[in-house]
C-alpha positions as CSV (number, residue, x, y, z in Angstrom):
1,M,0.1,53.3,29.2
2,E,0.5,56.7,30.8
3,N,4.0,56.9,29.3
4,I,2.6,56.4,25.8
5,K,0.0,59.1,26.3
6,V,2.7,61.6,27.4
7,W,4.9,60.6,24.5
8,W,2.0,61.0,22.0
9,R,1.1,64.5,23.4
10,G,4.8,65.5,23.1
11,L,4.7,64.9,19.3
12,V,4.0,67.6,16.8
13,L,0.8,67.1,14.7
14,R,2.9,66.1,11.6
15,E,4.8,63.5,13.7
16,Q,1.5,62.1,15.1
17,Q,0.2,61.7,11.5
18,M,3.4,59.9,10.4
19,V,3.3,57.6,13.4
20,A,-0.4,56.8,12.8
21,A,0.3,56.1,9.1
22,C,3.2,53.8,10.1
23,A,0.9,52.0,12.6
24,V,-1.7,51.5,9.8
25,V,0.9,50.2,7.4
26,L,2.4,47.9,10.0
27,T,-1.1,46.6,10.9
28,V,-2.0,46.0,7.3
29,G,1.4,44.2,6.8
30,F,0.9,42.1,9.8
31,V,-2.6,41.1,8.8
32,Y,-1.5,40.3,5.2
33,W,1.8,38.5,5.9
34,G,1.0,37.2,9.3
35,I,-2.5,36.0,8.9
36,W,-3.8,36.1,5.3
37,T,-0.8,34.7,3.4
38,P,-0.4,31.6,5.8
39,M,-4.1,30.9,5.6
40,D,-4.0,31.2,1.8
41,N,-0.9,28.9,1.5
42,A,-2.6,26.4,3.8
43,E,-5.7,26.4,1.6
44,M,-3.6,25.8,-1.5
45,D,-1.7,23.0,0.2
46,A,-5.0,21.4,1.3
47,K,-6.3,21.6,-2.3
48,R,-3.1,20.0,-3.7
49,S,-3.3,17.3,-1.0
50,L,-7.0,16.7,-1.8
51,A,-6.2,16.4,-5.5
52,A,-3.4,13.9,-4.8
53,Q,-5.6,11.9,-2.5
54,E,-8.4,11.8,-5.1
55,K,-6.0,10.6,-7.7
56,T,-4.8,7.9,-5.3
57,L,-8.4,6.9,-4.5
58,N,-9.2,6.6,-8.2
59,Y,-6.1,4.4,-8.8
60,V,-7.0,2.2,-5.8
61,K,-10.6,1.9,-7.1
62,Q,-9.3,0.8,-10.6
63,I,-7.0,-1.8,-9.0
64,A,-9.8,-3.1,-6.8
65,N,-12.0,-3.4,-9.8
66,R,-9.3,-5.3,-11.7
67,I,-8.8,-7.6,-8.7
68,E,-12.5,-8.2,-8.4
69,G,-12.6,-9.0,-12.1
70,L,-9.8,-11.4,-11.8
71,K,-11.4,-13.1,-8.8
72,Q,-14.6,-13.5,-10.7
73,A,-12.7,-14.9,-13.7
74,K,-10.8,-17.2,-11.5
75,G,-14.0,-18.4,-9.8
76,A,-15.6,-18.9,-13.2
77,G,-13.8,-22.1,-13.6
78,K,-10.1,-22.6,-14.0
79,F,-10.1,-25.3,-11.4
80,S,-11.9,-28.6,-11.8
81,G,-11.5,-31.9,-10.1
82,S,-10.0,-33.0,-6.8
83,L,-7.6,-30.6,-5.1
84,S,-5.4,-33.5,-4.0
85,A,-5.3,-35.0,-7.5
86,V,-4.4,-31.7,-9.1
87,V,-1.6,-31.0,-6.6
88,N,-0.2,-34.5,-7.0
89,Q,-0.4,-34.6,-10.8
90,T,1.3,-31.2,-11.1
91,A,4.0,-32.3,-8.7
92,A,4.6,-35.4,-10.8
93,H,4.7,-33.3,-13.9
94,F,7.5,-31.2,-12.5
95,G,9.3,-34.3,-11.1
96,L,8.7,-33.3,-7.4
97,E,7.9,-35.8,-4.7
98,I,5.4,-34.9,-2.1
99,T,6.3,-36.4,1.3
100,R,3.1,-35.4,3.1
101,M,-0.2,-33.9,2.0
102,Q,-3.1,-32.8,4.2
103,P,-6.4,-31.7,2.6
104,Q,-8.6,-29.5,4.7
105,G,-11.9,-28.8,2.9
106,N,-11.1,-26.3,0.1
107,K,-7.5,-26.0,1.3
108,I,-4.5,-28.3,1.1
109,Q,-1.1,-28.4,2.8
110,V,1.9,-29.9,1.2
111,W,5.4,-30.9,2.5
112,M,8.4,-31.9,0.4
113,A,12.0,-33.0,1.1
114,D,14.9,-31.4,-0.7
115,V,13.7,-30.0,-4.1
116,P,15.3,-27.7,-6.6
117,F,14.1,-24.1,-5.7
118,D,13.6,-23.1,-9.4
119,T,11.4,-26.2,-10.0
120,L,9.4,-25.5,-6.9
121,L,8.8,-21.9,-8.1
122,D,7.6,-23.3,-11.5
123,Y,5.4,-25.8,-9.7
124,V,3.8,-23.1,-7.5
125,S,3.4,-20.8,-10.4
126,D,1.7,-23.5,-12.5
127,L,-0.8,-24.2,-9.7
128,V,-1.6,-20.6,-9.1
129,Q,-1.6,-19.2,-12.7
130,T,-2.8,-22.3,-14.7
131,K,-4.8,-24.3,-12.3
132,G,-6.4,-21.3,-10.5
133,L,-5.4,-22.1,-6.9
134,S,-4.4,-19.4,-4.4
135,L,-1.1,-19.6,-2.5
136,D,-2.0,-18.9,1.1
137,S,1.4,-19.5,2.8
138,I,4.7,-21.1,2.2
139,D,7.4,-22.0,4.6
140,L,10.8,-23.1,3.3
141,T,14.3,-23.9,4.7
142,A,17.6,-24.1,2.9
143,G,18.5,-27.6,1.8
144,D,21.7,-29.4,2.2
145,T,22.6,-28.9,-1.4
146,P,23.0,-25.4,-2.9
147,G,19.9,-24.4,-4.9
148,Y,17.7,-26.9,-3.0
149,V,15.1,-26.2,-0.3
150,S,13.0,-28.2,2.0
151,V,9.3,-27.4,2.0
152,R,8.1,-27.2,5.6
153,R,4.6,-26.3,4.4
154,I,2.8,-24.9,1.4
155,Q,-0.9,-24.1,1.7
156,F,-3.1,-23.7,-1.3
157,S,-6.8,-22.9,-1.4
158,L,-9.5,-22.8,-4.1
C-alpha cells in the first residue's frame, strides 16, 4: 500500500486526474458489465422461463380437464352387463378363443393361445373404445406362426 502512495505522489496533478477518471470509468464499466448486465439477463431469462412454464401449466390443465371429461363420459354409461359376458361375446365376435378368464370384482384377466396380432388389437380396441373398459395391462409373447401372439395376460377394468 505504501508503494501505491509513493507512486501517486510522484504523479503530476494532471496525471492524477487522468488516473482517477480512468478508475471511475473502470469502476462504472465493472459495475455495468460485471454486475448489472448479468443480473438483468438472468431476470429476462427467468421471465421467459416463467412464461414457458405458465404456458405448459395451462396446456396440462386443459388436457387434465379433457381427461376428466372423458372419464365422466365413460362413467356415464358405455358399459352395461356382466364383465365376463362382454369380454366373451366380444372375443367370439372377433373369432378369438379365450383359454382362461379370471374375474376379480370390477377387473378381469384374460389368457389366449396363438391369436392373430391384428385381430387381438381390434378386440382390445373394441373393448376399450366401444364397450368402455380400461386396459390395465397386457403381456404378450411371440407365437409360433409369424403374425401370431400368445396372450399371457390381459387385464381390463371398469
